[in-house]
C-alpha positions in Angstrom: 47.0 144.7 102.6 47.6 146.9 105.6 46.5 150.5 105.9 50.0 151.9 105.5 50.5 149.8 102.4 47.2 151.0 100.9 48.3 154.6 101.6 51.6 153.9 99.8 49.7 152.5 96.7 47.2 155.4 96.6 49.9 158.0 97.0 52.0 156.4 94.2 49.0 156.3 91.8 48.0 159.8 92.7 51.5 161.2 92.1 51.7 159.5 88.6 48.2 160.9 87.6 49.1 164.3 88.9 52.3 164.4 86.8 50.2 163.2 83.8 47.7 166.1 84.3 50.5 168.6 84.9 52.4 167.6 81.7 49.2 167.7 79.8 48.5 171.2 80.9 52.1 172.2 80.1 51.6 170.7 76.6 48.6 173.0 76.0 50.6 176.0 77.4 53.5 175.1 75.1 51.5 175.0 71.9 49.1 177.9 72.8 51.1 180.7 71.2 51.1 178.8 67.9 47.4 178.0 67.7 44.7 180.2 66.3 42.3 179.9 69.2 42.6 179.2 72.9 40.2 176.3 72.8 42.5 174.5 70.3 45.3 174.5 72.8 42.9 173.4 75.5 41.8 170.5 73.4 45.4 169.4 72.9 45.8 169.2 76.7 42.5 167.3 77.1 43.3 164.7 74.5 46.8 164.2 75.8 45.7 163.8 79.4 42.8 161.5 78.4 45.0 159.2 76.3 47.7 159.0 78.9 45.2 158.4 81.7 43.6 155.5 79.8 46.9 153.9 79.0 47.9 154.2 82.7 44.7 152.8 84.2 44.3 149.8 81.8 46.4 146.7 82.4 49.9 147.6 81.1 50.4 146.3 77.5 53.1 148.7 76.3 56.1 150.4 77.8 56.1 154.0 79.2 58.2 155.3 76.2 55.7 154.0 73.7 52.7 155.1 75.7 53.9 158.7 75.9 54.7 158.6 72.2 51.1 157.6 71.5 49.9 160.5 73.7 52.1 163.0 71.8 51.0 161.6 68.4 47.4 162.0 69.4 48.0 165.6 70.5 49.7 166.3 67.2 46.8 164.9 65.3 44.5 167.2 67.2 46.6 170.2 66.3 46.7 169.1 62.6 43.0 168.5 62.3 42.1 171.9 63.9 44.6 173.8 61.8 46.4 172.2 58.8 48.7 175.1 58.2 52.4 174.9 59.0 52.5 171.1 59.6 56.3 171.1 60.0 56.0 173.5 62.9 53.5 171.2 64.6 55.9 168.3 64.2 58.6 170.5 65.8 56.2 171.2 68.8 55.3 167.6 69.3 58.9 166.3 69.1 60.2 169.1 71.3 57.6 168.6 74.0 58.1 164.8 73.9 61.8 165.4 74.6 61.5 168.1 77.2 58.8 166.1 79.0 61.2 163.2 79.5 64.2 165.4 80.3 62.3 167.6 82.8 60.7 164.7 84.6 64.1 162.9 84.7 65.8 166.0 86.1 63.1 166.2 88.8 63.6 162.5 89.6 67.4 162.9 90.0 67.0 166.1 92.1 64.5 164.3 94.2 66.9 161.4 94.8 69.7 163.8 95.8 67.5 165.7 98.3 66.0 162.5 99.7 69.4 160.9 100.3 70.8 164.0 101.8 68.0 164.9 104.2 65.7 162.0 105.0 66.7 158.4 104.7 69.0 156.7 107.2 69.0 154.1 109.9 66.8 156.2 112.2 63.7 155.5 110.2 64.2 151.7 109.7 61.1 149.8 110.8 59.0 152.9 111.3 56.5 152.4 108.5 54.3 155.5 109.0 57.4 157.8 109.2 58.6 156.2 106.0 55.3 156.8 104.3 55.2 160.4 105.3 58.7 160.9 104.0 57.7 159.1 100.8 54.6 161.3 100.4 56.8 164.3 100.9 59.2 163.2 98.2 56.3 162.6 95.8 55.1 166.2 96.4 58.7 167.5 95.9 59.0 165.5 92.7 55.7 167.0 91.4 56.9 170.6 92.3 60.3 170.1 90.7 58.6 168.7 87.6 56.4 171.8 87.3 59.4 174.1 87.8 61.6 172.4 85.2 58.8 172.0 82.6 57.5 175.6 83.1 61.0 177.1 82.8 61.9 175.1 79.7 58.6 175.8 78.0 58.7 179.5 78.9 62.3 180.0 77.6 61.7 178.1 74.4 58.5 180.0 73.6 60.3 183.3 74.4 63.2 182.4 72.2 60.9 181.3 69.3 59.9 184.8 68.1 58.7 184.2 64.5 55.8 181.9 65.5 53.6 182.8 62.5 56.3 182.0 59.9 56.0 178.9 57.8 58.6 176.3 58.7 60.4 174.4 56.0 61.7 170.8 56.1 65.3 171.9 56.5 64.4 174.2 59.4 62.5 171.4 61.0 65.4 169.0 60.8 67.8 171.6 62.2 65.5 172.4 65.2 64.5 168.9 66.2 68.1 167.4 66.2 68.8 168.6 69.9 65.5 167.2 71.0 66.2 163.8 69.3 69.7 163.7 70.8 68.3 164.6 74.3 65.6 161.9 74.3 67.9 159.3 72.8 70.5 160.0 75.5 67.7 159.6 78.1 66.8 156.3 76.6 70.3 155.0 76.7 70.9 156.1 80.3 67.6 154.5 81.4 68.5 151.3 79.6 71.8 150.9 81.5 70.0 151.8 84.7 67.4 149.0 84.2 69.9 146.4 83.0 72.1 147.0 86.0 69.2 146.7 88.4 67.9 143.6 86.7 71.3 141.9 86.8 72.4 142.8 90.3 69.2 143.7 92.1 70.7 147.0 93.1 70.2 150.6 92.0 72.9 151.9 89.8 72.6 155.4 91.2 73.0 154.1 94.8 76.0 152.0 93.8 77.7 154.7 91.7 76.5 158.1 92.9 78.2 159.9 90.0 75.9 158.1 87.5 72.9 160.1 88.8 75.0 163.4 88.7 76.1 162.6 85.1 72.5 161.8 84.1 71.2 165.1 85.5 74.0 167.0 83.7 73.1 165.3 80.4 69.4 166.2 80.8 70.2 169.8 81.7 72.6 170.2 78.8 70.0 168.7 76.4 67.4 171.2 77.4 70.0 174.1 77.0 70.9 172.7 73.6 67.2 172.9 72.5 67.0 176.4 73.8 70.3 177.5 72.1 69.3 176.0 68.8 65.9 177.7 68.9 67.6 181.0 69.7 70.2 180.6 67.0 67.4 179.8 64.5 65.5 182.9 65.4 68.6 185.1 65.2 69.2 183.6 61.7 65.6 184.5 60.8 66.2 188.1 62.0 69.3 188.3 59.9 67.5 186.8 56.9 64.7 189.4 57.3 67.1 192.2 57.6 68.9 191.0 54.4 65.6 190.7 52.6 64.7 194.2 53.7 68.0 195.5 52.5 67.5 193.8 49.1 64.0 195.2 48.9 65.3 198.7 49.7 68.0 198.3 47.0 65.3 197.3 44.5 63.3 200.4 45.6 66.4 202.5 45.0 66.6 201.0 41.6 62.9 201.8 41.0 63.5 205.3 42.3 66.3 205.8 39.8 63.9 204.6 37.1 61.2 207.0 38.3 63.7 209.9 38.3 64.7 209.0 34.7 61.1 209.0 33.6 60.6 212.4 35.3 63.6 213.8 33.5 62.3 212.4 30.2 58.9 214.0 31.0 60.5 217.4 31.5 62.6 217.0 28.4 59.5 216.4 26.4 57.8 219.4 28.0 60.9 221.6 27.2 60.9 220.3 23.6 57.2 221.1 23.3 57.8 224.6 24.7 60.7 225.1 22.4 58.5 224.3 19.4 55.5 226.2 20.7 56.4 229.4 18.8 56.6 227.4 15.5 53.2 225.8 16.3 51.6 229.1 17.0 53.0 230.6 13.8 51.6 227.6 11.9 48.2 228.0 13.4 48.2 231.8 12.7 49.1 231.1 9.0 46.4 228.4 8.6 43.7 230.7 10.2 44.9 233.7 8.1 44.6 231.6 4.9 41.1 230.4 6.2 42.2 226.8 6.2 40.0 226.1 9.3 39.8 222.3 8.8 43.6 222.1 8.6 43.9 224.4 11.7 41.5 222.1 13.6 43.4 219.0 12.6 46.7 220.6 13.6 45.2 221.6 17.0 43.9 218.1 17.6 47.4 216.8 16.9 48.9 219.2 19.4 46.3 218.2 22.0 47.3 214.5 21.6 51.0 215.4 22.0 50.2 217.4 25.1 48.1 214.6 26.6 51.0 212.1 26.1 53.3 214.2 28.3 50.8 215.7 30.7 50.2 213.4 33.7 46.7 212.3 34.5 47.6 212.4 38.2 49.1 215.6 39.7 50.1 215.4 43.3 52.6 218.3 43.6 55.6 215.9 43.4 56.9 214.8 40.0 58.4 211.6 41.4 55.1 210.7 43.1 53.2 211.6 39.9 55.3 209.0 38.0 54.8 206.3 40.7 51.0 206.8 40.7 50.8 206.9 36.9 52.6 203.6 36.7 50.1 202.1 39.3 47.3 203.6 37.3 48.5 201.9 34.1 48.9 198.6 35.9 45.4 198.9 37.4 43.9 199.6 33.9 45.6 196.5 32.6 44.1 194.4 35.4 40.7 196.1 35.0 40.9 197.6 38.5 39.4 201.0 39.2 42.1 203.3 40.6 41.0 206.4 42.4 43.6 209.0 43.6 43.1 212.1 45.7 46.6 212.3 47.0 48.4 215.6 47.5 52.1 215.8 48.4 52.6 218.1 51.4 54.9 220.9 50.4 57.4 222.7 52.7 57.8 219.8 55.0 60.6 217.4 56.0 58.9 214.5 54.2 61.3 213.0 51.8 59.9 211.9 48.4 62.0 208.7 48.6 60.6 207.7 51.9 57.1 208.4 50.6 57.8 206.3 47.5 58.7 203.3 49.8 55.3 203.7 51.5 53.3 204.0 48.3 55.1 201.4 46.3 54.7 198.7 49.1 51.1 199.7 49.9 49.9 199.8 46.4 51.8 196.6 45.4 50.0 194.8 48.3 46.6 196.2 47.0 47.3 195.1 43.5 48.1 191.6 44.6 45.2 191.2 47.0 42.3 193.2 45.5 39.4 190.8 44.7 35.7 190.6 44.2 33.3 192.2 41.7 34.1 195.7 40.7 37.6 195.7 42.2 39.0 199.1 43.2 41.9 200.8 44.9 41.5 204.2 46.5 44.3 206.5 47.6 43.7 209.7 49.5 45.6 212.0 51.9 45.0 215.0 54.1 47.1 217.2 56.4 46.2 218.8 59.6 48.9 220.9 61.2 52.0 218.6 61.6 50.0 215.4 61.0 49.9 213.9 57.5 47.5 211.0 57.0 47.5 208.6 54.0 44.5 206.3 53.5 44.6 203.4 51.1 41.5 201.2 50.5 40.9 198.2 48.3 38.1 195.7 47.9 38.9 192.3 49.4 36.5 189.4 49.7 38.7 187.2 52.0 39.2 187.6 55.7 42.4 189.0 57.3 44.1 186.7 59.8 45.8 188.7 62.6 46.7 185.9 65.0 48.9 187.4 67.7 50.0 190.5 65.8 48.3 193.8 64.9 49.4 193.2 61.3 47.7 190.4 59.4 49.5 187.3 58.2 50.5 187.5 54.6 49.7 184.9 51.9 53.1 185.5 50.4 55.8 182.9 50.6 59.6 183.1 50.1 62.0 185.9 50.7 59.4 188.8 50.6 57.1 187.1 53.1 55.5 189.9 55.1 58.2 192.5 54.3 55.9 195.1 52.7 53.8 196.1 55.7 56.9 196.0 58.0 58.8 198.4 55.6 55.8 200.8 55.6 55.8 200.7 59.4 59.6 201.2 59.5 59.3 204.4 57.4 56.3 205.6 59.3 58.1 205.3 62.6 61.0 207.3 61.2 58.5 210.2 61.1 57.2 209.4 64.6 54.1 207.8 63.2 52.6 204.3 62.7 50.2 202.3 60.5 46.9 200.7 61.2 45.2 198.0 59.1 41.5 197.0 59.4 38.8 195.3 57.5 35.3 196.7 57.1 33.0 194.2 55.4 34.7 193.6 52.0 37.1 196.6 52.2 40.6 196.7 53.6 41.7 200.1 54.9 45.4 200.9 55.5 45.9 204.2 57.5 49.4 205.7 57.7 50.1 208.6 60.0 53.3 210.7 59.7 54.5 213.8 61.5 55.9 216.0 58.8 57.0 219.1 60.8 
């Protein structure tokens, strides 16, 4: 083997290994936003690169398509072993990368062919081996650069379009999202099949004989990647619309709760008015019993009055009848669940703070506490204070687990279904209406939700 032939062989192997490494790194970059820790994404890259390098270096026993499928399956298993949550999303990531890897590399190959034919090859280099080698090395470098560009752009756009990365993916959502990837990679396989059959039968390149075949192939690969991106974007827009609809339904439920609270407040005041109306009669009765020296009967009558008063007198007094009713309901719920409920909340008077907006905050926050409080001696603590125009609400509850924040400043919720994660987002939405925000932190076995509002 001559020196120039050895250089051709080394350059060919180096270019293949370089693309293996690049695609492996891109795989890790692709899955990184969906993984808990950075090292998990790095391990995906390492395993993929390792498997593909071994399959390339050993004597070829299986085809390229099967080899790359093994590499992607191995990477998927690494993702699954490290984090067994959201398995359908991991299948989506593996299938999507498998598709865009083939499509991006094929696009780079077609583009490389176009540029090479247009700029380099011709009769002037026939018989000049070293010049041919230099041009070949240049095309390999160009192919690697184009591969990086196409992969990076495709991965970047898909990850940007996929907004709800922390949401659990269902089987139906998985099927909808992977169809464009399957169509793209199937089309690639069919086009390559005809390319190989033609070359085997005629000994000629189909793209050289029919130039439009290469152009049509490139268009198919490009449209396939666009289809993956469009489907991902449509899916995320649907998720946004679904979340907005869920939020609207939750607000409607809260309006219904508000009407119920108002009805209970009206009933409370009706009971108070009735007691006040009868107070004259009660006083006369007590005076008569005392005058007749029926002290035992007077004491019993007084005890009955105290019980009636306690029934209609709220245990929690915040300065807002509506908020009183809400907190009394939460107090009763806490007693039923044997949760200690502590309230030092005071409604800020003479401010622009609307009782309905405040009820949205308290209902959502306290419902979250009721659902997640755990451990021995469970408790929920509610307090507030006002300094100038700033009104702060602090809600604490005992929690033995560990909050998982991932990529957000709000933790992932354990809820599933339509109300997944809506509570905290509704609290934040109301807080931002008052130029404020919320902050959630965990201190040992206590979760603390702080809500800041500007009320003037």
